[in-house]
C-alpha positions in Angstrom: 0.2 0.6 0.0 0.8 3.4 -1.4 1.8 5.3 1.9 0.0 9.2 2.1 2.0 11.9 3.3 -0.1 13.9 5.0 -0.1 16.8 7.8 2.4 19.4 6.9 3.8 17.5 4.1 1.9 17.7 0.6 0.5 14.6 -1.3 2.9 12.9 -3.5 0.7 13.2 -6.7 2.3 11.6 -10.2 1.5 12.7 -13.9 2.6 10.2 -16.4 2.2 11.5 -20.5 3.4 9.6 -23.5 4.5 12.9 -25.6 7.1 16.2 -24.9 5.1 18.3 -27.9 2.9 20.7 -28.2 -0.5 19.2 -29.3 -3.9 19.2 -27.2 -3.5 16.3 -24.9 0.3 18.2 -24.1 -1.3 21.5 -23.4 -3.9 20.4 -21.6 -1.4 18.6 -19.0 0.7 21.9 -18.9 -2.4 24.2 -17.9 -3.1 21.6 -15.6 -0.2 21.8 -13.6 0.0 25.6 -13.7 -2.6 25.4 -11.3 -2.5 22.1 -9.1 -2.8 23.1 -5.4 1.0 23.2 -4.6 -0.1 24.3 -1.1 -1.8 20.4 -0.9 -0.4 18.1 -3.9 3.8 18.0 -5.0 3.6 17.1 -8.1 5.7 15.0 -10.3 5.8 14.2 -14.5 6.8 11.5 -16.1 7.4 12.0 -19.9 9.0 9.8 -22.9 11.8 12.4 -23.4 12.7 15.9 -23.4 10.9 18.7 -26.0 9.3 21.4 -26.0 6.4 20.4 -23.3 9.1 19.4 -20.7 10.6 23.2 -21.2 7.5 24.7 -20.0 6.7 22.4 -17.1 10.2 22.4 -16.1 9.9 26.7 -15.8 6.8 25.7 -13.5 9.4 24.5 -11.2 8.1 20.7 -10.9 9.7 17.7 -11.2 10.6 16.0 -14.2 11.5 12.4 -14.4 12.6 10.2 -17.6 12.2 6.9 -17.3 14.8 4.5 -19.3 11.3 3.4 -21.4 8.4 3.9 -22.1 5.6 2.0 -23.7 3.1 3.7 -26.0 0.5 2.4 -27.9 0.4 3.0 -32.2 -1.0 1.1 -34.3 1.3 -1.6 -34.6 1.9 -3.2 -38.3 4.3 -6.1 -37.8 4.7 -8.4 -34.8 8.7 -7.2 -34.5 7.0 -3.6 -33.1 4.8 -5.6 -31.5 7.2 -8.0 -29.7 9.2 -4.9 -28.7 6.6 -3.0 -27.2 5.7 -5.7 -24.7 9.3 -6.0 -23.6 9.5 -2.2 -23.2 6.3 -2.6 -21.1 7.5 -5.2 -19.1 10.8 -3.1 -18.3 8.4 0.3 -17.9 6.5 -1.6 -14.9 9.1 -2.9 -13.1 10.9 0.4 -12.9 7.2 2.1 -11.8 7.4 -0.1 -9.5 10.5 0.8 -8.0 10.1 4.2 -8.7 6.2 4.4 -6.6 8.0 3.1 -3.4 11.1 5.5 -3.8 8.6 8.7 -4.4 6.1 7.1 -1.6 4.0 8.1 -4.7 0.2 8.8 -3.3 -1.5 9.5 -6.3 -1.2 8.4 -10.1 -2.9 10.8 -13.0 -2.2 9.2 -16.3 -2.9 11.9 -18.7 -3.8 9.5 -22.0 -5.0 5.9 -22.4 -1.7 5.4 -24.8 0.3 4.3 -21.8 -1.2 1.6 -19.3 2.4 0.5 -17.8 1.7 3.1 -14.7 -1.8 2.2 -14.7 -0.5 -1.7 -14.3 2.0 -0.2 -12.0 -0.2 1.4 -10.1 -2.4 -1.9 -9.5 0.8 -3.9 -8.4 1.7 -0.9 -5.7 -1.6 -0.4 -4.2 -1.9 3.5 -5.6 -5.1 4.8 -6.6 -4.4 6.3 -10.3 -6.7 7.8 -12.4 -6.8 7.7 -16.2 -7.6 10.7 -17.6 -9.5 9.0 -21.1 -8.6 11.2 -24.3 -8.9 9.3 -27.7 -11.9 7.0 -29.4 -10.5 4.1 -30.8 -12.8 3.1 -33.8 -10.8 1.2 -35.7 -10.4 -1.7 -35.8 -13.4 -2.0 -33.3 -12.3 -5.1 -31.2 -8.6 -3.0 -30.6 -11.2 -0.3 -29.2 -12.7 -2.4 -26.9 -10.0 -3.9 -25.6 -8.4 -0.7 -24.4 -11.9 0.4 -22.8 -11.7 -2.9 -20.8 -8.1 -2.7 -19.8 -8.4 1.0 -18.6 -11.5 0.1 -17.0 -10.2 -3.0 -15.2 -6.8 -1.2 -14.0 -8.2 2.6 -13.2 -9.4 3.7 -9.9 -11.3 6.4 -11.7 -11.7 7.5 -15.5 -12.1 10.9 -16.2 -13.6 11.5 -20.0 -13.2 14.5 -22.0 -16.8 14.9 -23.4 -19.6 13.0 -23.4 -18.5 10.5 -26.9 -15.5 9.5 -24.4 -17.7 8.7 -22.1 -19.7 6.5 -24.6 -16.2 4.8 -26.1 -15.3 3.8 -22.3 -18.6 2.3 -21.9 -18.0 -0.3 -25.1 -15.5 -2.6 -23.1 -16.1 -5.7 -21.7 -15.5 -4.1 -18.2 -17.6 -1.0 -17.6 -15.7 1.6 -15.3 -16.9 1.3 -11.7 -15.9 5.2 -11.3 -16.5 7.3 -14.1 -16.8 11.3 -14.9 -16.7 14.0 -17.8 -14.5 16.5 -17.1 -15.0 18.8 -20.3 -10.7 20.7 -20.7 -10.4 24.2 -20.7 -8.8 27.2 -22.0 -6.5 29.2 -19.7 -7.9 32.9 -20.0 -4.6 34.4 -18.8 -2.8 33.5 -22.4 -5.6 34.8 -24.0 -4.1 37.5 -26.1 -6.6 38.4 -28.2 -5.2 41.2 -31.4 -7.3 44.5 -32.0 -9.8 43.8 -35.2 -7.4 46.1 -37.2 -4.1 43.5 -36.6 -6.4 40.6 -38.8 -5.2 42.8 -41.9 -1.6 42.5 -41.4 1.2 40.0 -43.2 0.7 37.0 -42.0 4.4 35.1 -42.2 4.5 31.5 -40.9 7.7 30.9 -39.2 8.0 27.4 -41.4 7.3 28.9 -44.6 8.2 31.1 -47.2 5.5 33.2 -47.9 3.5 35.9 -46.7 0.1 36.1 -47.2 -1.1 39.6 -48.6 -3.5 42.1 -46.1 -7.0 42.2 -46.1 -6.9 38.2 -48.0 -9.3 35.5 -47.0 -8.4 32.9 -44.8 -9.1 29.1 -44.0 -6.7 27.1 -41.3 -7.0 24.1 -40.2 -4.0 22.7 -37.2 -3.5 19.9 -35.5 -1.1 16.4 -36.6 -0.8 15.8 -40.1 -2.6 12.1 -40.6 -5.3 10.2 -42.3 -7.9 10.4 -39.5 -7.6 14.4 -38.9 -8.9 14.4 -43.0 -6.7 16.3 -44.3 -7.7 15.1 -47.7 -11.0 16.1 -47.2 -10.1 19.9 -46.3 -7.6 20.0 -49.3 -10.5 18.9 -52.1 -13.0 21.5 -50.2 -10.7 23.8 -50.6 -10.3 22.7 -54.4 -14.0 23.7 -54.6 -13.8 26.9 -52.9 -11.1 28.5 -55.1 -13.4 27.9 -58.5 -15.2 30.7 -57.4 -13.1 32.4 -54.5 -10.1 32.8 -56.1 -7.9 34.9 -53.4 -9.2 32.8 -50.9 -5.9 31.4 -48.6 -6.0 27.8 -47.0 -3.6 26.8 -44.2 -2.5 23.3 -42.9 -0.7 24.4 -39.8 1.0 21.2 -38.3 3.2 18.4 -38.9 3.2 14.6 -39.1 4.8 12.4 -36.3 5.0 8.8 -37.5 6.6 7.4 -40.5 2.8 6.3 -41.8 1.8 9.7 -41.6 4.9 11.2 -43.0 4.0 9.2 -46.2 0.5 10.6 -46.1 1.7 14.1 -45.6 3.7 13.4 -49.0 0.4 12.2 -51.0 -0.9 15.3 -50.0 1.6 17.7 -50.6 2.6 16.4 -54.1 -1.6 16.2 -54.8 -1.2 20.1 -54.0 2.0 20.8 -56.4 0.2 18.6 -59.3 -2.8 20.9 -59.0 -3.4 24.9 -60.1 -3.7 25.9 -56.5 0.2 25.5 -55.1 0.0 29.2 -54.4 -3.3 29.1 -52.6 -2.8 25.8 -50.0 -0.1 25.7 -47.6 2.0 23.5 -45.3 3.3 26.1 -43.0 4.9 22.8 -40.6 4.4 22.7 -36.6 4.1 26.3 -35.4 4.2 27.2 -31.9 2.2 30.1 -31.5 -1.4 28.7 -32.7 -2.6 32.0 -31.5 -1.0 33.8 -34.3 -2.4 31.6 -36.8 -6.0 31.9 -35.5 -5.9 35.7 -35.0 -5.5 36.1 -38.8 -7.7 33.1 -40.1 -11.4 33.7 -40.7 -12.6 30.2 -40.8 -11.1 27.3 -38.9 -11.8 24.0 -40.4 -12.1 20.4 -38.5 -12.6 17.7 -41.4 -11.9 14.7 -39.3 -12.8 11.7 -40.6 -13.1 9.7 -37.1 -14.7 10.7 -34.4 -12.6 13.5 -32.8 -12.5 12.8 -28.7 -12.7 16.9 -27.7 -11.2 19.0 -29.7 -9.1 21.5 -27.7 -8.2 23.1 -31.1 -12.0 23.8 -31.4 -12.7 25.8 -28.5 -9.4 27.7 -29.1 -10.7 29.0 -32.3 -13.4 30.0 -30.9 -12.3 31.9 -28.1 -10.5 34.0 -30.6 -13.9 34.8 -32.2 -13.0 32.5 -35.4 -16.0 30.7 -36.6 -15.2 26.8 -37.1 -17.0 24.4 -39.2 -16.6 20.5 -38.0 -17.7 17.3 -39.2 -20.9 16.3 -36.9 -19.4 13.3 -35.0 -17.0 12.9 -32.0 -16.4 16.1 -29.1 -17.5 18.9 -31.7 -20.9 18.2 -31.7 -21.4 19.0 -28.0 -18.9 22.2 -28.1 -21.1 23.8 -31.2 -24.7 24.5 -31.6 -25.0 23.9 -35.6 -25.8 27.5 -37.5 -25.0 29.4 -34.3 -21.8 29.2 -33.3 -20.1 27.4 -36.7 -21.4 24.9 -38.4 -21.5 21.1 -38.3 -21.0 19.4 -41.6 -21.2 15.2 -42.5 -18.0 13.4 -42.1 -16.0 12.8 -45.0 -18.7 15.3 -47.5 -16.4 17.6 -48.9 -18.8 19.1 -51.0 -20.7 20.7 -47.5 -17.6 21.5 -46.0 -16.8 23.8 -49.0 -20.7 24.8 -49.1 -19.9 26.3 -45.8 -17.1 27.5 -46.0 -18.0 29.6 -48.9 -21.4 31.1 -47.3 -18.5 32.3 -44.1 -15.9 33.3 -47.0 -18.7 35.3 -48.6 -20.3 36.9 -45.7 -17.9 39.0 -43.2 -21.4 39.9 -41.2 -21.9 36.2 -40.6 -18.3 35.4 -39.2 -18.5 38.1 -37.2 -21.8 37.5 -35.4 -21.0 34.1 -35.5 -17.5 34.4 -34.2 -18.9 36.6 -31.1 -21.1 34.1 -30.1 -18.8 31.6 -30.4 -16.4 33.6 -28.2 -19.2 34.5 -25.7 -19.9 30.4 -25.3 -16.0 29.5 -24.7 -15.3 31.9 -22.0 -18.4 31.1 -20.1 -18.4 27.1 -20.7 -14.9 26.3 -21.1 -12.6 27.6 -18.5 -9.2 26.0 -17.3 -10.3 27.3 -13.5 -13.4 25.4 -13.7 -12.2 22.4 -15.2 -9.4 22.2 -12.2 -12.2 22.8 -9.6 -13.6 19.5 -10.8 -10.3 17.8 -11.0 -9.3 18.5 -7.9 -12.4 18.0 -6.1 -11.8 14.5 -7.7 -8.2 14.0 -6.3 -9.3 15.6 -2.8 -12.4 13.1 -3.0 -9.7 9.6 -4.3 -7.4 11.0 -1.7 -10.1 10.6 1.3 -11.5 7.2 0.2 -7.1 5.7 0.5 -7.5 2.8 2.9 -4.6 1.6 5.3 -6.0 -2.1 5.6 -3.6 -4.0 2.7 -6.6 -6.1 1.8 -8.7 -3.1 0.7 -9.6 -3.0 -3.0 -8.7 0.1 -4.0 -10.5 0.3 -7.1 -13.8 0.3 -5.4 -15.5 3.2 -5.1 -18.1 4.9 -2.3 -19.9 6.4 -5.4 -20.5 5.9 -9.0 -20.0 9.5 -10.8 -22.0 10.0 -14.1 
């Protein structure tokens, strides 16, 4: 049984994450760490390697540990990679069990279901563990059900970032005994909205060799370049829009993070290069200052072909006053009121997507009206402090449930949260 540090001492709380980049889940972890109650909790973070996220966390004065290896779930396409995954998983579990005891970890918060080693180690050490479920794995279906079952079996408590993700958790053969929905939020202190006249300034994304002319219309998609994000749908829609609105510019902001995704990106770049619109669609590469891009964007698009678990970038765009056109499945359905603060379109329907983009480009007044509604919606309902208040209540409840008896099952909650 893990020893709980009480009294004048803070509770040792360990966060585990699978990435050191600055994608949506990475930024969410950073915002949680900024607002964690340091008087009650002593946070420590495990990351696979150094990167932009680790630099930000170090600036907060929070200890980061890099394990000798970390097993991260990917779509394995050959048995060799699968074999090495389980070897790394075995080594990781041994290392983690020793680490938990040495650091006297009292509570574990795993920020993604892509790493299950910490959940297994927490069970072995009888340390209560939260799994922050941020994924919806729909293909192949049996793999998704197996992952949901594993999380439900090992985690003391599951935090879902949307109703769509909660539905995914409930597809497991074993249901979660303790589950709650806590939407991600934004840190308003980092909101650097520019004045309206700044939207007509020249935008030069750092990793590109072009500059957009002042006053032009800009449509952006931001995120990892991978098939399920639907960048190919975005490009097909752009081709249609440019037939009637040739002065519109389309930005694909992001980068691929796997070999398979890199091949997908190359196919997309080749497609754009061979077309007659190569001077209107641009791949900017990774841009750390997303606010700069959003402040110059007139319409933001989320064309995911598979359900988006939440859509952090959606509420970032909405808070920036940018109307969003997103596919009508997953988290965005819970974030956007169709026709009021954005549009929802059918997945893979590039014609409908093009139609909604064109409607907004042709009507600046509608863009402004929708952007204002979106801004008020996010400012009211998706504040990071509100999110963190809910997470703190969960921490406090779990700490109160820790028992000193060795034969107490730490997965048994006193209440089921729905």
